[in-house]
N, C-alpha and C positions, 0 to 999 in steps of 0.2 A: 473403467476402460475395459476393452476386450481382453480376456485372458490369453488370447493367442499372441498378443504383442508383448515382447519382452522389453521392459523398460530399464533393465539393468545396465548400468554404466559404471565401470570401476572408478571413474573420476567423479561420479556424482556424490552428493552429500547424503549419507544414509546412516544417521545415528541409530544405534542398536540398544536394546534394553540391556542393562548391566545389573549384576547382583548388588552392586554398591548403591543402587537406587533404593534399596531396602534399609539403608543406614539411617540412624537417628536424624542426621542433618536434613534428610529429605522428608521427614514425617509431616512437616507443615505443608509442604508442597502436595503430598498425597492427600492430606486433609482437604486442601483447597480444591483439588481435582474431584475428589469424591463428593464434596459438597456442591460443586458447580454442576455436576451432571444432573441430579434431580432438580436443582434450583432453576436450571435453564428452562424447564418445562412449566414453570409458574407463569401466571398471566402477565402479559407485557405491561399492563397498567401498574403492577407492583414493581417491575423492573424500572419503569420510567419514573415512578415516585421515588424509589431509592436513588436513582441516578440524579434526580433533581436535588435531593437533600445533599448528596455527595458533592454536586457541582457548587452549591452555595458555600460549603466548607472549603473547597479547593480555592474558590475565588476570594475567600477572606485572607488567604495567605499571601505573603509578600515575595515568595519564591516558588519555584516548581512550575507545574504545567501552565497555570493561569498567568504567571509572570512572563514566561516565554511567549505565550500567545499575545499578551499585551504589547510586548516589545515588537514582535513580528508585525502585528496589525498597525501599530503606531508608525512604523517605518514604511509599511506598504501602502497605508491609507492615511496619511497625515492630516488630510482635510476632513476625514470622517469624524462626526461628533463622537466624543468619548462614550456617550450612552449607547450609541449603536455598536461600537466595538465591544463594549461589555456585554451587550445582548448576544452578539455573535459568539463570544467566548462561552457564555452560559449555555447557549443552545448546542455548541460544539461538545461541551462536557456532558450534557444530557444525552446527546446522540451517542457519544463514545461509551458512556456507562451502560446505557440500555443495550447497545450492540454487544459489548463484552460479556454482559450477563447472559446473553442468548447465544454467545459464540459456540458453545458445545453442540448446539443443534445442527450445525453444519456437518458434524460427523454422526450424531446420534439419529438424525432423521434420514429418510430415504432419498433417492434420486428424484422420485416423483414429487416429494415435498419441496425439494430445492427448486425444481422446475415450476411448480405451482406458485411458489412464493417469490418468484423473480420475474420482473418485467424487463425485457431487453428491447430497447429501441435502436433501430439501425443495424440489426444483425446482418442484413444483406450486404453491408459494407465489408463484413468479414467473409461471408460465404461466397460472394461473387469472386473475390480474389482467390480464395481457397480453391475454388473449382478450376481455376486456370493452372493450378499446380505451382504457383509462385509462393516463395517463402514469405512468412508474416511474422513481424514482431509488434506486439502491442506496447504502446507508450502508456504507462499507467501511473498517474499521480497518487500520492499517499493520501487516500481517503480512508475512513474507518473500515469500510467493508471491502477493502482492496483485494482480498483473496477470493471473493465470491465468484467472480466471472471465470476465473481460471478453474475453480472447482466445478462450476456448471458445465463448462466446455469439456473438462475431463470426464465428467459423468455421462457425457454424450459421445464418448469415445474419440474425442480429439486429443492427440498426443501433445502434451504441454510441457514446457520447461521454464524454469525461472531461477533467479539467483537470490540467495538469502544471506542474512548476517546471523550467525549463531548467537544464542543467548548464553549468559554466564551460568545459569542454572541448567545443568545437564539433563535433569529429569524433565523440566519444562520444555527444553529443546527437543527431546525425544518425542514427547507428547504432541508438540506443535508440528513436527515433521510428519508424524503419523497422520495427523489431520490433513495437512496440505497434500499428502500423497494418498489420501483416502480412496480416490478413484484412479490412481496411477500417475504417471508422469515422472519427471526428473527434477531434482533440486540440485543446485550447485552453490557451494559456499564461496563468498566473495574472495576470501583469502586464497582460493585456488586459481584465481585469475579468470579472464573472460574467454579463453580459448575453448574450454569444454562446452560452454554455453553456445558459442558460435558453431561448433561441430554438431551439436544437437539440432540446431535450427537448420543447418545444411543437410542433416539426415532426415528432415521432414517434420521435426517438432515445431509447434508454434511457440514463439518466444513471448514471455510475459516479463516486461522489464520496468523497474521502478527507478528512474534516474534523477529524481528531483530533490534528494537530500544533499546536504552540504558535505562533500567529500574532501574538503581542504583546498587551499589555493594552488597547490602544486598540480593537482589533477583537474583543475577547473579553469574556466574563463569567467571574467566578471562582465556580466551583461545586465540589461534592464530587466527588472521584475517588479511589476506594479510601479510604485513611485520611488523605488530604491534600486540598488544594484545588488545582484546576488551571485555568489560563486556557484556556477552551474556546470555540471558534468557534460562535456560536449561529445558524449559517446554515441548518441543515437545515429548520427551520420556515419560514423565509423562502422557501426553494426550493420546499417543498411547496405553499405558497400561490401563488407566482408561476407555477408550472407545473401546478397542480391535480394533483399527483402523489401516489401512494402511496410512502411511504418503506419500503423493504424492506432490513433489515439482513442482512449475511452475514459469514461468517468463513472465511478461506482457510487451509489447512494444507498443509505439505510434510512428507512422511514421509521422514526422512533414511535410514531403513533400506531402504526399497523404492524410493524415487524417485517415488512416486505422490503425486498431489494430492488433497486432500479438501476439498470445499466444502460448508459448511452454510448453506443459505438459509432464513432464518427468516420467519415470517408478518409482514406489514406491521405497523408500529407502530400500536397502538390509541391513539385519542385524540390523534393527532399530526396537525398541530402542536398544542401545548398553548396555554395562554392567555398565555404569556410567553416571551421568549428564554431566560431562566434555566431554565424548565421544559423547553424543547427540549434545552438543553445537558445537563441532568441525565439526561434519558431516554437520550441518546446515551452518556454516560459509564457509566450503569448497565448498558447492553448490553455495552460493552467489558469492564467489570469481571467480568461473569458469564462471558464467553468466556475471559477470562484465568485464571479459577479452574481450568479443566480443562487448558488447554494454554498455560501462560504463556511457554514457550520459543518459541512462534510469533510473539509480539508483539515489535516493535522497541523494546525497552527501552533500546537504545543511543542513541536520539534524545534531544534536549533537550526532553523532554516537559514539564518543569516550569521552563523557563527564565524565564518571567514570574512574579514573586512580588509579592504586594500591598505588601510593604515595600520592594521594589526591590532586594533582595539577589540576588546570583548564587550560588545554592546549589552549583553545580558548582565554581566557584573557591573558595568557602568550604570545601567538603569537601576540596579539595586542600591547603589551608593548615592544616587541623585535624590 
């Protein structure tokens, strides 16, 4: 971003380097970081081969990421052949592993590299609205390359803001926040509430919001998602009203064969917000459903997307016991 713009906000999330990061308990994290930096420059064919080997090991386990993905896909696509669900999970894990091994490149390489290696379809859906001076919030599903478009826009001097959930490892969190703000912008921690994010959007920052995780039944409404019902955060309509924003959905993709990123920017949601929180939640879920039809391996099916159930059951533990 341009040096003339001051992105400082006292309410923003800004982890700082601490001397305690040099303590023995962080040495393994430091080793991982120092190893990942040169390793990320290795050929993508090596990354993909290692990711394929790791995927097979993960899929052989009865718990963890592959288990959660199996539960999610079984509930969302009960009529899909098991072999196809297994193929999606394996491809998802290979995509994830390859992307994560190359993740440091987003910081280590230049703006020019990021632009050259990213294809953006439908960018006019963003620029046309931006030129009118209207506020914008991107609706961003949890795909593996979810941060890429925000970093690309920030590298092109668009002021960006987003909300994050801090990690338990303070050193990893510091490193992650440094990467996310590599080109400027503002981060807000979820525990700080939504108001600082709203203020930033009203101050001219473009919002980047990921609302599709399960935040619990108290904060959610239960609406359709694929062939099941999902506790869905009905916040996008509220944000649209509070900031007078257009809600522009997008889908980010990482090509594990080439290492390129593909971003599909869709037109702003019509008739949004709707006349009810449930309607807002349904509109969001329908968008994600449609995107998953074409590239299901890009979505983070390993998350506990269906953790909240109306009957209170834990479907992930139940599946382990069956």
